[in-house]
VEXMAR-173962 format. One record per residue (C-alpha): residue in three letters; x, y, z negated. Coordinates in Angstrom, 1 decimal. Example, Ala and Ser with C-alpha at 12.3 -4.5 7.8 and 13.67 -1.06 7.14 Angstrom:
2
<ALA,<12.3,-4.5,-7.8>>;
<SER,<13.7,-1.1,-7.1>>;
END
This chain:
188
<MET,<27.5,-137.4,104.3>>;
<VAL,<27.1,-140.7,102.9>>;
<VAL,<24.8,-142.0,100.3>>;
<GLY,<25.1,-145.2,98.4>>;
<ASP,<25.6,-147.1,95.8>>;
<GLU,<28.8,-148.2,93.5>>;
<ILE,<30.5,-149.6,97.2>>;
<VAL,<30.2,-146.6,98.8>>;
<ALA,<31.9,-144.8,95.8>>;
<GLY,<34.6,-147.6,96.6>>;
<ARG,<34.1,-149.0,92.8>>;
<GLY,<36.9,-151.9,92.3>>;
<ASP,<39.9,-150.5,94.8>>;
<ALA,<43.4,-149.7,93.0>>;
<ARG,<44.0,-147.4,96.2>>;
<ALA,<40.9,-145.0,95.8>>;
<MET,<39.5,-144.9,99.0>>;
<GLY,<36.5,-147.6,99.4>>;
<TRP,<35.2,-148.1,102.9>>;
<THR,<34.1,-144.8,103.1>>;
<GLY,<37.9,-143.6,102.5>>;
<ARG,<39.6,-146.3,105.0>>;
<VAL,<37.1,-145.1,108.0>>;
<PHE,<37.4,-141.3,107.7>>;
<ALA,<41.6,-142.1,107.5>>;
<ARG,<41.2,-143.9,110.6>>;
<THR,<38.7,-142.3,112.7>>;
<ASP,<40.9,-139.8,115.5>>;
<SER,<39.0,-137.2,116.6>>;
<PRO,<39.8,-134.0,118.2>>;
<ILE,<37.6,-131.9,115.6>>;
<PRO,<38.2,-132.2,112.0>>;
<LEU,<35.6,-134.4,110.0>>;
<THR,<34.8,-133.7,106.4>>;
<SER,<33.4,-136.3,104.2>>;
<MET,<30.7,-136.2,101.7>>;
<VAL,<30.5,-139.0,99.4>>;
<LEU,<27.6,-138.9,97.4>>;
<PRO,<26.8,-142.0,95.1>>;
<ILE,<25.3,-143.6,92.3>>;
<PRO,<26.3,-146.7,90.9>>;
<GLY,<23.6,-149.0,90.5>>;
<GLU,<20.9,-147.4,92.9>>;
<ASP,<18.7,-149.1,94.5>>;
<SER,<16.8,-148.0,97.8>>;
<GLN,<13.4,-146.7,96.0>>;
<GLN,<16.2,-144.4,93.5>>;
<LEU,<18.1,-143.7,96.7>>;
<ALA,<14.9,-142.8,99.1>>;
<ALA,<14.1,-140.2,96.6>>;
<ARG,<17.1,-138.4,95.8>>;
<TRP,<18.7,-138.8,99.3>>;
<GLU,<17.4,-135.6,100.5>>;
<GLY,<18.1,-133.1,98.1>>;
<GLU,<21.7,-134.2,97.9>>;
<VAL,<22.3,-133.8,101.8>>;
<VAL,<19.6,-131.1,103.0>>;
<PRO,<21.4,-128.2,100.7>>;
<ARG,<25.2,-129.7,102.1>>;
<LEU,<24.1,-129.2,106.0>>;
<SER,<25.8,-126.7,108.2>>;
<PRO,<24.0,-124.7,111.2>>;
<GLU,<27.9,-124.8,113.1>>;
<ALA,<28.4,-128.4,112.4>>;
<ASP,<26.7,-131.5,113.7>>;
<ASN,<25.6,-133.0,110.5>>;
<ARG,<25.4,-136.6,110.3>>;
<LEU,<24.2,-139.3,107.7>>;
<VAL,<25.9,-142.1,106.8>>;
<VAL,<23.4,-144.6,104.6>>;
<GLY,<25.3,-147.7,102.6>>;
<MET,<22.6,-149.9,101.3>>;
<GLY,<23.6,-151.5,98.5>>;
<SER,<21.7,-154.8,96.8>>;
<HIS,<20.4,-153.4,93.6>>;
<ASP,<16.4,-153.9,95.2>>;
<ILE,<17.1,-157.3,94.0>>;
<ASP,<18.3,-156.8,90.5>>;
<HIS,<15.3,-154.4,90.2>>;
<GLY,<12.7,-156.7,91.5>>;
<ILE,<12.2,-154.2,94.9>>;
<SER,<10.1,-156.5,97.1>>;
<LEU,<11.5,-156.9,101.2>>;
<VAL,<8.5,-154.8,102.1>>;
<ARG,<9.1,-152.2,99.9>>;
<ALA,<12.9,-152.1,100.4>>;
<ARG,<12.6,-151.8,104.2>>;
<LEU,<10.0,-148.2,103.9>>;
<ASN,<12.4,-147.3,101.4>>;
<LEU,<14.9,-147.1,104.3>>;
<ALA,<12.5,-146.2,107.0>>;
<ASN,<11.2,-143.1,105.2>>;
<ILE,<15.2,-142.3,104.6>>;
<LEU,<15.9,-142.8,108.3>>;
<ASP,<12.5,-140.9,109.5>>;
<GLN,<13.2,-137.7,107.3>>;
<ALA,<16.4,-137.8,108.9>>;
<THR,<15.2,-137.6,112.0>>;
<ARG,<12.4,-134.6,111.0>>;
<HIS,<16.2,-133.0,109.6>>;
<HIS,<17.9,-133.8,113.1>>;
<ILE,<20.5,-135.8,111.4>>;
<SER,<22.2,-138.7,113.4>>;
<ALA,<21.8,-141.2,110.9>>;
<PHE,<24.1,-144.6,111.1>>;
<VAL,<23.4,-147.9,108.2>>;
<VAL,<25.3,-150.0,106.6>>;
<GLY,<24.0,-153.4,105.3>>;
<PRO,<24.8,-154.9,102.1>>;
<PRO,<28.2,-156.8,101.3>>;
<PRO,<28.0,-160.5,99.5>>;
<ARG,<28.0,-160.8,96.1>>;
<PRO,<28.3,-163.8,94.4>>;
<ASP,<25.7,-163.6,91.8>>;
<VAL,<23.1,-163.3,94.2>>;
<PRO,<21.3,-166.2,95.8>>;
<GLU,<22.5,-166.3,99.8>>;
<LYS,<19.3,-166.4,100.8>>;
<GLN,<18.1,-163.4,99.1>>;
<MET,<21.0,-161.3,100.4>>;
<SER,<20.5,-162.5,103.9>>;
<GLU,<17.1,-161.8,103.9>>;
<LEU,<18.0,-158.4,102.4>>;
<SER,<20.6,-157.6,105.2>>;
<ASN,<18.2,-158.9,107.8>>;
<ALA,<15.3,-156.4,106.4>>;
<TYR,<17.3,-153.0,106.9>>;
<ARG,<18.9,-154.5,110.2>>;
<ASP,<14.8,-154.6,111.5>>;
<VAL,<14.4,-150.6,109.7>>;
<ALA,<17.6,-149.7,112.1>>;
<ASP,<16.9,-151.5,114.9>>;
<ARG,<13.0,-150.4,115.4>>;
<ARG,<14.6,-146.9,115.1>>;
<GLY,<17.6,-147.2,117.7>>;
<VAL,<19.7,-146.5,114.4>>;
<THR,<23.8,-148.2,114.2>>;
<PHE,<23.3,-151.0,111.8>>;
<VAL,<26.7,-152.7,110.4>>;
<ASP,<25.8,-156.1,109.0>>;
<THR,<28.7,-157.0,106.1>>;
<TYR,<26.6,-159.5,105.1>>;
<HIS,<26.6,-162.4,107.3>>;
<PRO,<30.3,-161.5,108.6>>;
<LEU,<31.3,-162.0,105.1>>;
<ALA,<29.4,-164.6,103.3>>;
<SER,<32.1,-167.0,104.1>>;
<HIS,<35.1,-164.9,104.9>>;
<ASP,<38.3,-166.2,102.5>>;
<GLN,<40.0,-163.0,102.0>>;
<TRP,<36.1,-161.8,100.9>>;
<GLN,<35.7,-164.8,98.3>>;
<THR,<39.0,-164.3,97.0>>;
<ASP,<38.2,-160.5,96.2>>;
<MET,<35.0,-161.1,94.8>>;
<ALA,<36.6,-163.9,92.5>>;
<GLN,<37.2,-161.8,89.6>>;
<PRO,<35.0,-162.3,86.7>>;
<GLY,<32.3,-160.2,85.8>>;
<SER,<33.0,-158.3,89.1>>;
<TYR,<29.9,-157.4,91.9>>;
<THR,<32.1,-155.3,93.6>>;
<PRO,<35.1,-156.1,96.2>>;
<GLN,<39.1,-154.9,95.7>>;
<GLN,<41.6,-153.3,98.0>>;
<ALA,<41.2,-156.2,100.6>>;
<GLY,<37.5,-156.4,100.2>>;
<TYR,<37.4,-152.4,100.9>>;
<GLY,<39.7,-153.0,104.2>>;
<LEU,<37.6,-155.8,105.7>>;
<LEU,<34.1,-153.5,105.0>>;
<ALA,<35.9,-150.8,106.5>>;
<TRP,<36.9,-152.9,109.7>>;
<LEU,<33.4,-153.6,109.6>>;
<VAL,<32.5,-150.2,110.2>>;
<LEU,<35.0,-149.1,112.6>>;
<HIS,<34.3,-151.9,114.8>>;
<ASN,<30.5,-152.2,114.8>>;
<GLY,<29.5,-148.9,116.5>>;
<TRP,<31.2,-146.1,114.1>>;
<HIS,<33.0,-144.1,117.2>>;
<HIS,<30.4,-144.6,119.5>>;
<TRP,<27.9,-142.9,117.0>>;
<LEU,<30.3,-140.2,116.3>>;
<GLY,<30.8,-139.7,120.2>>;
<LEU,<34.3,-140.6,120.0>>;
<THR,<34.5,-143.4,123.3>>;
<ALA,<33.3,-143.3,126.4>>;
END
């Protein structure tokens, strides 16, 4: 299951795949993978922490290797949520996932042209620290993309804070090359 905001949903992608569709399409697994993408546009970490269990737990299967991908967005900045609270919200999600025996994987927020670099960097680093302290794989999307030319081009559309096709491809590449296959047990 994949939870998060409109970036998880792939808003703005002409191919309607987003990064999640691209990642699952490029994951070669000997057993079938079923992805359930459960986004809510505009959601901050507090809202995500309050709803994810209600969305995910009913979908758990006792016959499956249930996993949780948490796409952390940047709406905490828009909603005035402090870094301390944002950290606590992610910590609660990961701790509850552990209690449910669900292996988690966290994808950090990508850059936005309407948010100062310092704020985005601090938010990404805060999420990384929470994941690292719990031994959970964290994919930093902010720092690799903050100065990336193609990302900047994708984000240059007036009034847009979501990427387009190329940007989602970059996000998928980062996920696929930063622990995804290892987390799924598909590499030696």
